[in-house]
N, C-alpha and C positions, 0 to 999 in steps of 0.2 A: 495477713500483709508481711513484709520485708520490715526487718531497722537495719540504719546503718552502722556498719563498725568499721571506722576508722581505724587505719594504720598510721598513727605520727610517731613511731618510734624506730622509720627507716634510717639509718644512718650512711652514708653515700662514702664510696672510695675517693676523693676528689682526683681528678686527673689520672685514674686509669682506670682499662678495660673491665669488667666483671662479665662474666661467661653465663647467661640467662639459660641457652637453649641451644642447642646444635649449630644453629646457624643466626647467636642473637647474642652482642653483645651490649653493655650499656657504660656510657661515659656519663658523670654527671659535672655540670658544670658549679663550679662556686658561686652560686649568683644567689645564695640564699635570703627571703625576704618574706612579708604578710601575703603577697599574692605567689609566691613561684616555693615555697616551702622549700627545702633543702637545696634546691637549684634545680635546672633545668635538666631533663635527662635525654641525652643525645644517643643513638640505636645505631649501630653497626649489625648491616644483615648479610650473610655470606659469608663463603670464603675464599680467598685470592681475589678476587674481583667484589666488592662488595655495596651497599647503600649505604648512605648515613643519612637518618631520620632526623629531623631537627637537627641542626648544627648548632643552634643558641644562639645567646646573644654576640653583640660587638664586641668579643673577647679574645685579643689574638691568644692568652694562655689557652683558653680553652681548646682554638682550632688545636694549637701545638699539640695539646694532648688525644686529639683525635688524631692527627698525623702519625702521632709515637705509637699510636695503638695498632696503626693499620701498617705500620714501617715497611713490610716485607710484602703488604699487599697494594693494590690499586683501589682505587674510588671511581666508579663509573655511573652510578647516580646520586643526586644531592634530591632527598624526598620531603617535602616541608606542607604538615599538620596544616597548619594556618598560620597567617600572617601578625602574631602579637611579636615583638620588636625579642622577646627573650627566647622564642623558640626561631626563628627567620632570618635575624638580622647579622648572623655571621654567616650566612650563605656564602657573600659575593670573598669576603674572607677566605673561606674554605675552598672555593672554585677557582680562585685565585691562585691556591698553592697546587691542587690536584688539577683544574682543569676539568670536572667533569659538572656536565648541564645538571639545573634546578628545574624541578619537576612537584608545581604546587596545584591548585585550582584556578587561582587568580588573585587579582592584589586586593587589600584590604580595600573593605566599605561597606559603608552600615547597610544594614538588612532593610531598612525601608528609609525613606526620601524624609528628611531632619525637617520638626515642627518649626514652624515661626519661632523666630530668638529663641533655639534650642542649640546648643554647642554640643560637638560628639564628645560624652565625660572620657572616652578613651583614647580618642587622639594620641595620648601622652606614651601610651602604650601601642600601636598602631606601628606597622614597620611598611611605610610607602613607599619605600627605594630599592625595592626588592624589583630585580630582574629576573626575570620566568624565561627560562628556553623554551620549555615544554608545559602548555596546560594541561593537566587530567583533566577527564568528567569522571562521575560515578559509574561505574561499573566496570573500565577498563581495567584491565591488566597490566601491570608493569614488571618487566623481567628482566633479570639478570643472566649472570654466568651459571649460577647453581640456585637460586632463588626466584621469586614471582610472588606478586604482592596483588591482593586484589584490592580496587581503589571505592573506597566507600564515600559518598558525601554524606557526612553528619551535623548539618547546620544547627546551630543553638549559640554559643559560644561565641561564634563567630560564624557571618555568614558562608565562607571560604571554607571553611572548617573539612578535613578529611582524615579518615581513619586510613590505617594497610592492615588488611589481613592474611595470614596464610590461606588460599585455595584448598588445602585439607583442614581448615578448622585447628589449627594448632597453637596460634598465639593471634593478638590481633594489637596493633600500636596505634593506641585510642587517644592521644594527643592530650588536650585539655577537655576533654567531651565527658569522661568519666577519670577521677584521680581518687587517690588511695588514702590521702590526707583529708580529704574537704570536700566538699560538693563543689562543682564549677561554678566562676560566674556564669550569670544570664544577663546583659546588662543593657537595654535598649542606647541607640538604635543600633548597635554593631550587632547584637545578640539578638534571638528571637524565643520567647517560651512555650509558644506551639511548635516551632522548627524545633526547638530542643526535645522537646516528648517526645515528636513525629520521630525524629532520633534516636529514641532510647529506645522505640519500639523496633523500630528496623536492626538493630544492632541485637537485642533480643533475641530475633527470628534467624541470625548467623549462625548462635550457641558455641563461638568460640571458647577453647578451652581456659586459655589464661588471655587475660589485658595485660600490656605494657603502655604505662601512660607518661605524658610529659612531663609528671611529679611526683615524686614517691616512690613506693616499691609494689613491686608485683599484685595484682590484681588476683588471686587465684579460683575465685568464686564469681564470675562475670556475671552469671545470669541472677543471681542471687541480689551481688551487688547493684546492677542496673535496677529489678526489682525495687530495693530498697532506696534509689536515685526517686522510683516514680510514687514513691510512698511520700518519700520528703517535700517533693515540691506539692504532692496533694496536701498534705499536710500546712506545710506553709500557705498553701489558697485556703484552706480551711481557718486558719487566723485572719487572715487578711477580712476574709467573711466575715469573723468574728469580732473585730474592732469597728469593722461598718455597722453590723448591725448595733454593735455601742455608743455609734454616735462619731466614731473618728469620720472624717472627711479628707485629707490631705494624708498623704505619705508618710511626711515627715511627721507628725500626729500618731500614725500606727508603728514607725520606726524607733521613734522614743518611748511606746507603751511596749513592743516586743523585744526590743532590743536595749531594755534599759540595763540589762548587769553585761553587757558588750561593751568594751572601748569604745568610748565616743568617737575617736578617731575613722571608727569602721562603721560609723552608721551611714556616710557617704556611698560605699559601697551596697550596704544594706540596703538603702534607698532605690539605688539601680535596681534591685533583684527584687524589691517588692515591685519595684514599678514595671518589673520586668512581668509578671505575673500577673499585675491588674489589666496590662494590655492583654490579654491572654483572654480575663474575665469578661472584659468588653467585648472584645473581637466574639465572645461566645453567646454576648446578651444576656450575660446576669448579675453585671455591674451598667452603671451608666454614668456617664461622665458629666459632669453639671458644668463645666466651660466648654469654650469653642472646640476644642482641642483635648486628646489624652493624652497629657503631657506629665512631668515628672512634680511639677506641682500646682496640677490642677485639683479639681475638688468631684468628689464620687461619692456614690450610692447607690444602694442596691437595688436592682429593676424590680 
C-alpha cells in the first residue's frame, strides 16, 4: 500500500501569479496558519476571459493581487470549491470588482443533523454569507471562452465540497479534499469520513494527471497520493480499534495516547478527526456506542 509523501517545502510568491500550465496560474494569499499552511491558493483558469477558482479570504490585498494578475483580461466566472472562509469569503469582494457571477454547490451546512447539545465546532471557519449566483451540481460542465471544467462533487471535508477537472484529464483543482502538505480535516458534523472515502474512490477513477490543491504545491502523482490518503485513514482506523481493544472508551483518552507527541493545542482538531473515524466505524457496526448518541464525548467499545 502507498505511503504519504508530503511536500512541506512549498514556498509561495505572495501577490504574484505563477504559471503552472498553459491555462492555469496560481496566486497564493498571504494567510499562513496551522490549517492553511502557507496560505490559500487561488487559481486563474484560461486566457483572455478567465475563471477564478477560490478567491480566498476576505482580504482586499489578495483581491487586488488577483485583479493585477488579470489586468489585461476579464473575469467571467468565480468558482468555489467549498464555503470555508479561507476559500470563499473573498468572492463578494472580487465580484464587486469584476462583476463575474459566483458558482458553488450550495451554502455551508453540516453533513448531518446536530446531536443534542452538540455545537458545530467549525462554525468559526464557515462562510455563511456567500451569495451564490449559480448552483452547480455533480456532473455539470462549466464552460468559459477557451476552457471547460467538469464539476465533481467530492464531499467529506465539507458536504458542499466540489472539485473541478479538465475534461481531457490534464489536471484537477481539488480544493481541500487533497493537500500536498497534510491530510485534510474531516470533522463532524461538517465533514463525513464515509463521504470522504467515497470521494477518494471517485477521484481515483478519473485518473487526472496532476492536482492543484487549495493549499501547498502541486500534487504530481495523484493516483499514488490518493492511495496514500486512503491507506493513512485505514491505519488511523486500525489505531483507533487498537486503543478500544486496550480499554480506552472515550475519544479524549485515545487522542491523549495516540497524539501524545503532538502539540496539545492541536488535540482539539485531532479529537474531531478521530470522531469522524469513530462515526464511520459505528455506522458499519464495527464499534458500539455505549451512550444515547455517538457524540464527541460518548463512550465506545468494539462490537
